[in-house]
C-alpha positions as CSV (number, residue, x, y, z in Angstrom):
1,M,89.3,93.7,78.3
2,T,86.3,93.7,76.1
3,Q,83.3,96.1,76.5
4,F,79.9,94.8,77.1
5,E,77.0,96.2,75.1
6,P,73.6,95.2,76.2
7,P,71.4,93.8,73.4
8,S,69.1,96.4,71.8
9,D,65.5,96.2,72.7
10,S,64.4,97.7,69.4
11,P,65.4,96.3,66.0
12,S,65.3,99.8,64.6
13,D,68.2,101.0,66.7
14,P,71.2,102.0,64.3
15,P,74.1,99.7,64.4
16,A,77.2,100.9,66.4
17,D,79.9,102.8,64.4
18,P,82.5,100.2,63.7
19,Q,85.1,102.9,63.1
20,P,86.4,104.5,66.4
21,D,87.4,108.1,66.3
22,A,90.9,108.7,64.9
23,Q,91.8,110.8,67.9
24,A,90.9,107.9,70.2
25,D,93.4,105.7,68.4
26,D,96.2,108.2,69.1
27,A,95.6,108.4,72.8
28,P,97.4,105.7,74.9
29,T,95.1,103.4,76.9
30,L,95.9,102.5,80.5
31,H,93.9,99.9,82.2
32,S,93.4,100.2,85.9
33,P,91.4,97.4,87.6
34,T,87.8,98.3,87.9
35,Q,85.9,97.9,91.2
36,A,84.4,94.6,89.9
37,E,87.9,93.2,89.2
38,I,88.9,94.3,92.7
39,D,85.8,92.5,94.1
40,A,86.7,89.5,92.1
41,M,90.2,89.3,93.4
42,Q,89.1,89.8,96.9
43,A,86.5,87.1,96.5
44,A,89.0,84.6,95.0
45,L,91.4,85.2,97.9
46,L,88.7,85.2,100.7
47,P,85.8,83.0,99.8
48,E,83.3,83.0,102.6
49,E,83.3,79.3,103.1
50,L,87.2,79.3,103.4
51,E,87.3,82.4,105.6
52,S,85.1,80.7,108.2
53,D,87.0,77.3,108.3
54,E,90.4,76.8,106.5
55,R,91.6,80.4,106.7
56,R,91.0,80.4,110.5
57,R,92.8,77.1,111.0
58,R,95.8,78.4,109.1
59,R,96.1,81.5,111.3
60,R,98.7,81.2,113.9
61,A,97.6,81.4,117.5
62,P,98.1,85.2,118.7
63,E,99.7,84.0,121.9
64,D,102.4,81.9,120.2
65,P,105.5,84.2,120.4
66,E,107.7,81.7,118.4
67,A,105.2,81.8,115.4
68,T,104.8,85.6,115.8
69,A,108.7,86.1,115.6
70,K,108.8,83.7,112.6
71,I,106.1,85.7,110.7
72,R,107.8,89.1,111.4
73,K,111.2,87.7,110.2
74,F,109.5,86.6,107.0
75,V,108.1,90.0,106.6
76,I,111.4,91.7,106.9
77,E,113.1,89.1,104.6
78,A,110.3,89.5,102.0
79,A,110.6,93.2,101.9
80,Q,114.5,92.9,101.6
81,L,113.9,90.5,98.7
82,M,111.6,93.1,97.0
83,H,114.2,95.8,97.5
84,D,117.0,93.4,96.2
85,R,114.9,92.8,93.1
86,H,114.5,96.5,92.5
87,C,111.0,97.2,93.7
88,E,110.4,100.8,94.8
89,D,108.6,102.5,97.6
90,I,108.4,99.4,99.8
91,V,106.2,99.8,102.8
92,V,105.4,97.3,105.5
93,F,102.3,97.9,107.7
94,D,101.8,96.0,111.0
95,V,97.9,95.7,110.9
96,R,97.4,93.2,113.8
97,D,95.2,95.8,115.6
98,A,93.4,96.9,112.6
99,S,92.7,93.7,110.6
100,E,91.1,90.4,111.6
101,I,92.4,88.6,108.5
102,T,96.0,89.3,108.4
103,D,98.9,90.7,110.5
104,Y,101.0,92.4,108.0
105,V,100.6,94.1,104.7
106,I,103.5,94.7,102.3
107,I,103.1,97.1,99.4
108,A,105.7,97.6,96.7
109,T,106.0,99.1,93.2
110,G,107.4,97.0,90.5
111,T,109.1,98.2,87.3
112,S,107.6,95.7,84.9
113,D,104.9,93.0,84.8
114,R,107.8,90.3,84.3
115,Q,109.6,91.5,87.3
116,M,106.4,91.6,89.6
117,V,105.5,88.1,88.5
118,N,109.0,86.7,89.2
119,I,109.0,88.4,92.6
120,A,105.7,87.0,93.6
121,S,107.1,83.5,92.6
122,E,110.3,84.2,94.7
123,L,108.1,85.2,97.7
124,K,106.2,82.0,97.5
125,V,109.6,80.0,97.4
126,L,110.9,82.1,100.3
127,A,108.0,81.5,102.5
128,R,107.7,77.8,101.8
129,D,111.5,76.9,101.9
130,N,112.7,79.2,104.7
131,Y,109.6,79.6,106.9
132,N,107.3,76.6,106.0
133,I,104.6,79.0,105.1
134,E,102.3,78.2,102.2
135,A,100.6,80.8,100.1
136,F,96.9,80.7,100.6
137,G,96.1,82.4,97.3
138,K,97.4,84.5,94.6
139,E,95.6,86.9,92.2
140,V,96.9,88.8,89.2
141,D,94.8,91.3,87.3
142,D,94.5,90.9,83.5
143,L,97.5,93.1,82.7
144,S,99.7,92.2,85.6
145,T,99.4,95.7,87.1
146,W,98.5,94.3,90.6
147,I,99.6,91.0,92.1
148,V,98.4,90.0,95.5
149,T,99.8,87.1,97.3
150,D,98.1,85.9,100.6
151,F,100.2,84.2,103.0
152,V,97.4,84.3,105.7
153,D,99.3,86.3,108.3
154,V,100.9,88.4,105.5
155,M,99.5,89.9,102.4
156,T,101.8,91.2,99.7
157,H,100.7,93.7,97.1
158,L,103.0,94.4,94.0
159,F,101.7,97.2,91.8
160,E,102.7,99.0,88.7
161,P,103.0,102.7,89.6
162,A,99.8,104.0,88.1
163,T,97.6,101.3,89.7
164,R,99.2,101.7,93.0
165,S,98.6,105.5,93.0
166,H,95.1,104.9,91.8
167,Y,94.1,102.5,94.7
168,D,96.3,104.2,97.3
169,L,96.2,101.3,99.8
170,E,98.6,103.4,102.0
171,M,95.5,105.5,102.8
172,M,93.7,102.5,104.1
173,W,96.4,101.3,106.3
174,G,98.1,104.7,106.9
175,D,97.2,104.6,110.6
176,A,98.8,101.4,111.2
177,P,102.5,101.2,112.5
178,T,105.2,100.7,109.9
179,V,107.8,97.9,110.2
180,H,111.5,98.9,109.7
181,W,112.8,96.4,107.2
182,Q,115.9,98.0,105.7
183,R,119.3,96.5,106.4
């Protein structure tokens, strides 16, 4: 990620020091998504024009018990797949009473960016092939520390540990009931 420096108003401003401090080079840098990056991810997943039309068309009818059972079965199988692929701290929230845009939120911690990208792909295949559910959107931050896949009725969040702890989505959904997914 590059830093933006606004142009100088005065030509007499001294040029920026091209040599960073030696101490700064020794310190490891960890990039967590900024609020602007989070907003961009959310905007990409939920553009206003799609939220009002296409997304609503894709949502299942709340009174359809067969579709509700199918979605719940997908949620449980998705969490089990994450566990089988060595994700950690998997939590599934039933947010039907707390959210107007989704019914379930799955949060898991991955062990590497490669693992997280592969799991997100496997989730899309599982949804499409076994449940006839197409992913509505997918967003990956620059360093693959947070991958969000939107299946409309289900949102999956795959995090690397530091990013998960920083954004603490469990705090946002903590009042929602959890879904038992373990075998």
